[in-house]
C-alpha positions as CSV (number, residue, x, y, z in Angstrom):
1,M,-0.1,-0.3,0.0
2,N,1.8,3.4,-1.0
3,I,1.5,6.4,1.1
4,E,-1.3,8.1,-0.8
5,T,-3.8,5.3,-0.3
6,K,-2.7,4.8,3.3
7,K,-3.4,8.9,4.0
8,S,-6.5,8.4,1.9
9,E,-7.6,5.5,4.1
10,I,-7.0,7.3,7.5
11,I,-8.8,10.5,6.3
12,E,-12.0,8.4,5.4
13,R,-11.8,6.6,8.6
14,F,-11.3,9.8,10.2
15,R,-14.7,11.7,8.6
16,H,-16.7,8.8,11.4
17,V,-14.8,9.7,14.4
18,E,-17.1,11.2,17.0
19,D,-15.0,11.0,19.9
20,E,-13.7,14.7,20.7
21,A,-10.8,13.5,22.8
22,L,-9.5,11.5,20.2
23,I,-10.1,14.0,17.3
24,D,-8.4,16.3,20.2
25,T,-5.3,13.7,20.1
26,I,-5.2,13.6,16.3
27,R,-4.8,17.1,16.0
28,N,-1.9,17.1,18.8
29,L,0.1,14.4,17.0
30,L,-0.4,16.1,13.7
31,D,0.9,19.5,15.3
32,Y,3.6,17.6,16.7
33,A,4.9,16.0,13.8
34,S,4.6,19.3,11.9
35,K,6.9,21.1,14.4
36,K,9.5,18.2,14.3
37,E,9.9,18.3,10.5
38,T,10.0,22.1,10.9
39,N,12.8,22.0,13.3
40,N,15.0,19.1,11.7
41,Q,15.3,20.6,8.5
42,E,18.1,22.4,9.5
43,I,21.7,21.2,11.2
44,P,22.9,24.2,13.1
45,E,26.7,25.5,11.5
46,E,28.4,24.6,15.1
47,N,27.3,21.0,14.8
48,I,28.6,21.1,10.8
49,N,32.3,22.1,11.9
50,I,32.3,19.6,15.1
51,V,31.4,16.9,12.3
52,R,34.1,17.9,10.4
53,E,37.0,18.5,12.7
54,R,36.3,15.0,13.9
55,M,36.2,14.0,10.7
56,T,39.6,15.7,9.9
57,K,41.3,14.4,13.1
58,Y,40.3,10.7,12.5
59,A,41.8,11.1,8.9
60,N,44.9,12.6,10.2
61,N,45.2,9.7,13.0
62,L,44.3,6.6,11.4
63,K,46.5,4.2,13.0
64,N,44.6,5.2,16.5
65,Y,41.4,3.6,15.6
66,V,40.0,0.4,15.4
67,E,37.6,-1.0,13.1
68,W,34.1,-1.8,15.0
69,D,34.6,-5.6,13.1
70,D,37.8,-6.0,15.3
71,I,36.4,-4.5,18.4
72,D,33.1,-7.0,17.9
73,N,35.4,-9.9,17.5
74,K,37.7,-9.3,20.6
75,L,34.3,-8.8,22.7
76,N,32.8,-11.8,21.5
77,T,35.7,-14.1,21.9
78,H,36.0,-13.4,25.7
């Protein structure tokens, strides 16, 4: 079932809802989702710079890093 079909099904079912508390809850969920989508679209420049610094530090010090598979193997063998 594609997303448009799912939305249409929900809308049709919602048309028959008479429970005001349920309607308020759904409205709150939609408001929350809308705010969350709006807030998550931008990454602060400060965070981008932190990631860039860490990537540079990693690239300059590869001998100090261990692959996850190696760590996993050590943990699972003890």
